[in-house]
N, C-alpha and C positions, 0 to 999 in steps of 0.2 A: 314494340318499337325500340330501335337502338337509341342510345343516348344522343341528344342533339348537340352539335358543335356550337357552343355559345358565341364563338366569333362570327359564325354565319348569321346569327340573330342581329349582331351589331352591324354587319354589312348590310343586311336587309333593311334595318331601321334607318340607316344612313341614306340608302337609296331613296326611300320614301321621303325623308326629310329634305334631301337635296333635289329631288324631282327628276333625276337622271343618273345613269350609271357613270357617265363622264364626270359630273360634279361630285358624285359620291367618291369616286376614285381619287379626285383631287383632295377632298377633305381627309380621306383615310391615308393618303400618301402611298397608294399602291396603284397598280395598273387597272384599267377598265376591264380587261380580260379576266383578271383574278376576281374582281367584284362580281362580274356576270357569272363566272363559273361557280362561285360560292353560293350565290342566290339560287342558281339552278340546282345545285346539290341539296340545298335546304328544301326546295320544292319536291325533289325526289324523295328525300327522307320522310317528308310529311305526306307524300303522295297527294299533294294539293297544289293547284295553281294559285300563286300569290300575286303575280303581276301580269298585266296584259300589256304587251309591248307592241307598238306600232312604229312607223318610221318617224313620227312627229311627237308622240306622247307616250307617257308611261303612267299607267293607272293601276292602283291596287284593286284586287277583287274584294268581295265581301270578306272572305277568309283572310286576305292580306290586311285589310283594315283592322280586323279584330286582333290579328297577331301583332301588328304594329303598335296598337294601344298597349298591349301587355309588354311588348319589348321595351317601350319607353319607360314603363314602370320598373322593369327588371334592371335595365341598364342604369337608371337613376339610383336605384338601391345600391347597386355595385359601386357607383361613383361615390356616393355619400359614405358608404361603409369604408371604402379605401381611404377617403379623405379624413374620416373620423379617426381611423387607426393611424394614418400617417401624421395627423396633427397631434397625436398623443392625447386626444380629447381635451386639449387645452388651448390650441391656437385658433384665433378668430381671423380668418383671412378669406381672400377671394372677393366675390361680388354678391351682395344680398339683393335679391329682386323681390319687391313687395308691391302688391296692388291693394287699393282701397277706394272707397267712395269719395266723391268730391269733398263733401263737408268734413267727414272724419279724417280723411287723408290730410287736408289742409290744416285743420284746427289741432288735431292730436298727433298724427304720425309724423308730419314734417319736422316739428321741433324734436321729437324723439329720435328721428333719423339723424338730425344734426348732432345730438348728444352722443348717439351711437358711433358716429364717425370720429368724434373727438376722443372717445374712450378707446376705440379700436381703429386706429389710422391705417392698419394694413388691410382693412376690409372696406371695399367700396359699397355704395348703396344706390340702387335704381328704384325709385318710387314711382309707381304708375297710378295716376289719379283719374278715375273714371267711374261714373254711375253704372256703366255697362258691366255685366258679369263676364269676367275674363276667363278664358280656358287656361287653367294653371299649367296643365301638362304641355299643351301646344305652345304656350308662350314662355315656357320654362321658368315659371315663377317659383320662388321658394315657399311663399305663403301669401295668403290674402287675409285682410281684415274686413269682415263683413258685419254690418250692423242690421238689426231687425230680426226677421224670421227666416230661417234657412229652408231652402227647398231640399227635398230628398236628393241625395247625391252619393256617388261612390267615393267622394273625397273624404278625408279625415278632418273632423272639426272638433274644436274644444271651446267651450263657453268660458270666457275669462272676465266677463263683467256684464253690467246692465246699464240701460239708460232710460230716462223718463221722457215721455212725450207731454208737451205742455201747450195748452191753448193760450195764445198771446195776441196782442194787438199793439199798435203804436200808441204812445201816450195821448196824442191828439185824437186818434180814432176812438180810443176807449172812453174819452171824455164826452163823446157825442152819442154814445149808445147806452142802453140799459140792458144788462144781462144778469138776471137773477137765477134762472133755471136753464138747463140744457135746451129745453124747447124754444127758448128765446133766440137761439142761434139760427133756426131754420130760415128766418127772413133776412139774415145779415150776409153780406158778401164774405166769401172765403177765398184766400189765396191758397189754392190747392197744389199739392205736390203730385203731379201726374205719374211719377215713378211708383207710387204706392198702389197696392191692389185696389183699394176702395178709397180714393182720396177725398170723397165728399161725405162718407158715412162714418160716424164715430160713435163709440159706445163709452159712456161715462159711468163711473161707479162712485158711490159714497158709502163708506162703511162696508159691511160684509153682505148686505142684502139689497141695497138700493141700486138699481141699474136703469139707465136711460140710453136709448139709441136714437140719434138724430141724423137726418140726411139734410145737408146744407145746399145752398144754391150753387148750381154749376155755372159760375160767371167768369172765373179767372183761374187758369191752371198753368203751371210751369214745370218743366221736367228737370229742374235742378234745385236742390235744397238751398244752397247759398243764394240763388236768385229769388227763391220764395222769401227768404229772410229780408233781402233788400227791398222787395216789393212791399213787404209788411211794414218795414221801417218807414217807407214812403207813404203809408196810409192807405194801402190798397185793400185792406180788410183784415179779418181774423186769419190766423194760421196756426197749424199744429207743427211744432218744431222740437227737435231733440234738445235735451238740457245742455249737453256739452257744447252746442253751437250758440246758445243764447244766454248763458249764465252771466256774462259780462254786461250784456244789454239790459237784463233784468236788474242787476245791481246798480247800473247807472240810471235807471228809470226811463230809458228810451223805449223799452217794451214793458207792457203790463200783463201780469198773469191773470187771465180771465177765468172765472169760476174756480178759484183756488181750492174750494172745498170738495170739488169733484176731480176724480183721477181718470186718466186715460191709460190704456194698456201700456205696460213697459215692454221694452225690447231687449234683445241680447246683443252682446259684443262677442264675436266669435273669431278665433284664429282658424283658418281653413288651410289644410296642407294637401299637396298631392299625395296619393297613397304611397307610403314608403315605411320601411321598418326602422330606418335610422334618421336622426335629425342632426345636422351638422352644428358645430358650436356657434356659428354665426346666427343660425335660426334660433337656437336655444337662448342665447344671450339677448337677442333682440326682443323675443317674446317676454323674457323675464323683465326687461326694462319697461316694456309696455305695461305689464301687469303691475309693476311698482308704481307707475304713473297713475293707473286706474285706482289703486288703493289710496294714493294720496289725494 
């Protein structure tokens, strides 16, 4: 096969992203005829149909979808490489786009993003807070901070810290119940986080050999970690919450650590990147700032 004209890959990717030849031409600043001609030549070079054209719609074929996914990665690599070289590997500029879960994003990342803006005023920050898993490539995110246990993925991930899960209850609720062993939890109400895989089943360990698994009552579940915290503070029942979210409430006495001699599984704090060979300075500096905060 003859070498592929990389400009045609960029034209093709823009057509998919824009949804039509006309809008792609507007984005590229060239005529619709040129865009159509270049995509047709790309199909001829590959001897594969990439787009199905009708009078109303433009749809990629299966081959087109696969090629588009790779094109996005290739073009992103090129953009970041050029930006890194152009910045002389020193300038932090542009816009940094970061996604994170509701609790970690609000408690940890928002203050760090504010510090980042103060230190690097030439760089804007867009922080996307959601418990949903965001498509980093499709949404053009620079990185995502994910806590817990990662699913298998083609994305690049780096573990930068850990967090503890802690069984807690409000001060008033804790005063009304007796909990000496993990088995005592089975009859008590739990404010469960339905985002988790098994929100009602928990494994406790004590020392190196003692392990107990308890399934708690399915009475109350919420799909938001901050909302689980608020319901627990209001006396809704026991809850398992991450240490970074409840540290202040424990020190203030508003929450009580139940079964402190027993430990729950710890989770990881991960930086997840779109697949790329280069990292811009804005990404590198933000991650460094986050890791410094975790160490502190």
